[in-house]
C-alpha positions as CSV (number, residue, x, y, z in Angstrom):
1,M,106.7,117.7,110.0
2,R,110.3,116.2,109.8
3,S,110.4,114.4,107.4
4,Q,108.1,113.0,104.6
5,V,107.5,110.0,101.7
6,S,106.4,111.6,98.4
7,F,105.6,109.0,96.4
8,E,105.3,111.9,93.4
9,N,109.5,112.1,93.6
10,L,110.5,109.0,94.5
11,D,114.2,108.7,94.5
12,A,115.4,105.1,94.2
13,S,119.4,106.2,94.0
14,P,120.5,105.7,98.0
15,F,118.9,102.1,97.5
16,R,119.4,98.6,96.4
17,F,116.6,96.2,95.0
18,A,115.9,92.3,94.1
19,V,113.6,92.2,91.5
20,I,112.5,88.2,92.5
21,Y,110.0,86.8,89.3
22,S,108.8,83.5,88.7
23,R,109.5,82.0,85.5
24,W,106.1,80.3,85.6
25,N,103.9,82.2,83.0
26,E,106.9,83.8,82.1
27,E,105.1,85.9,79.0
28,L,103.7,87.6,81.5
29,T,105.8,87.7,84.4
30,A,109.3,88.9,82.0
31,S,107.0,91.8,81.2
32,L,106.4,92.0,85.5
33,R,110.1,92.2,85.6
34,D,110.6,94.7,82.5
35,G,108.2,96.9,84.6
36,A,109.9,96.7,87.7
37,L,113.3,97.4,86.0
38,R,111.7,100.8,84.3
39,A,110.0,102.1,87.3
40,L,113.5,101.5,89.3
41,K,115.7,103.3,86.2
42,E,112.9,106.3,86.1
43,A,113.7,107.0,89.7
44,G,117.5,107.2,89.5
45,A,118.2,103.5,90.8
46,A,122.0,102.4,89.4
47,E,122.1,99.4,87.3
48,S,124.7,98.0,89.6
49,D,121.9,98.5,92.7
50,V,119.3,96.3,90.9
51,E,119.5,92.4,91.2
52,V,116.9,90.1,89.5
53,F,116.9,86.4,90.4
54,A,114.2,84.1,88.4
55,V,112.2,81.1,90.2
56,P,110.2,78.3,89.3
57,G,106.5,79.6,90.1
58,A,104.3,82.1,92.4
59,F,104.3,79.3,95.1
60,E,109.0,79.2,95.4
61,L,108.9,83.7,95.9
62,P,108.5,84.3,99.6
63,L,111.3,81.8,100.4
64,A,113.3,83.6,97.6
65,A,111.8,87.2,99.0
66,Q,113.3,86.4,102.9
67,T,116.3,84.6,101.6
68,A,117.4,87.8,99.6
69,A,115.9,90.4,102.5
70,E,117.9,87.9,105.3
71,S,121.1,89.2,103.1
72,E,121.5,92.2,104.2
73,R,122.2,93.7,100.6
74,F,118.6,94.9,99.6
75,D,117.0,97.9,101.1
76,A,113.9,96.4,99.1
77,V,112.6,93.1,97.6
78,I,109.7,93.1,94.5
79,A,108.5,90.0,94.2
80,L,106.6,88.7,90.7
81,G,104.6,86.5,89.1
82,V,101.3,85.7,87.6
83,V,98.9,83.1,89.1
84,I,95.5,83.0,86.6
85,R,92.5,80.9,88.0
86,G,92.5,77.3,86.5
87,D,89.2,74.9,87.0
88,T,91.2,73.4,90.3
89,P,91.8,74.8,93.6
90,H,95.4,75.3,92.7
91,F,95.1,78.9,92.3
92,D,93.9,79.5,95.8
93,F,96.7,77.6,97.3
94,V,99.2,79.2,95.3
95,A,97.9,82.9,95.0
96,G,97.0,82.3,98.5
97,Q,100.2,81.1,100.8
98,A,102.2,83.3,98.1
99,A,100.9,86.8,99.7
100,A,101.1,85.1,103.2
101,G,104.4,83.5,102.3
102,I,106.1,87.4,101.3
103,M,103.4,88.7,104.0
104,Q,105.6,86.9,106.8
105,A,108.9,87.3,105.4
106,S,108.1,90.9,105.2
107,L,107.1,91.4,108.8
108,L,110.0,89.0,109.8
109,T,113.1,90.5,108.1
110,G,112.1,94.5,108.7
111,V,112.8,94.5,105.0
112,P,110.1,95.9,102.6
113,I,109.1,93.1,99.9
114,M,106.3,94.2,98.0
115,F,103.6,91.6,96.5
116,G,103.1,92.2,92.5
117,V,101.6,88.2,92.4
118,V,98.8,89.0,89.4
119,T,95.9,87.1,90.7
120,T,93.6,86.8,87.7
121,N,90.4,84.5,86.7
122,T,91.2,84.9,83.1
123,L,94.3,84.7,80.6
124,E,93.1,88.5,79.0
125,Q,92.6,90.0,82.7
126,A,96.9,89.2,83.7
127,Q,97.6,90.4,80.7
128,E,96.3,93.6,80.9
129,R,97.9,93.9,84.1
130,S,101.1,93.1,83.4
131,G,101.5,94.9,80.2
132,S,103.8,97.6,78.8
133,D,101.0,100.7,79.9
134,D,100.7,102.5,83.2
135,G,98.5,99.5,84.2
136,N,101.4,96.9,84.8
137,K,101.9,95.8,87.8
138,G,105.7,95.7,88.7
139,F,106.1,99.0,88.0
140,E,103.3,99.9,91.0
141,A,105.1,97.4,93.0
142,A,108.5,99.0,92.2
143,R,107.6,102.5,92.7
144,S,106.1,101.1,96.2
145,A,109.1,99.3,96.9
146,I,111.0,102.4,96.4
147,E,108.5,104.8,98.4
148,M,108.7,101.5,101.1
149,A,112.5,101.5,101.5
150,A,112.8,105.6,101.7
151,F,109.9,105.3,104.6
152,V,111.9,102.9,106.4
153,E,115.4,104.7,106.1
154,A,113.5,107.6,107.2
155,V,111.5,106.0,110.4
156,T,114.9,104.6,111.5
157,S,117.7,107.1,111.0
158,E,118.6,108.8,114.2
159,E,118.2,112.1,112.1
160,F,114.4,111.0,112.8
161,A,114.5,109.4,116.2
């Protein structure tokens, strides 16, 4: 076996990251952003290798993530938002299109774009998933971004080929 990317020994130091978060539900998305930044820092990312951007809502995340990925400035992009089900079909449209758009942007650009959009039925569920403890989905998305950046580097490097 030539190379193995390990989730337990993540090293963010060789990579650059864009963290894009939605201002809609900002009391929650700011916590997701902070969780992502904490994960990147704990894994050795330099502050200068992480750029943070805010967009109006989760619906805008796919375009923002694709734009960041196409810039060739980042090895991975972390897209963060919160969509809470309400009494209208708005949730289905926003959550579904955000997920599909982020996936499409990642596939089109070849840059890992992590889906860190919390989709819940209630505010309480959203608070649990965006809290400061280990259940913070921003923290988890950032760790996945590090792992995927390392994977892409390993698979595309001349050493691996």
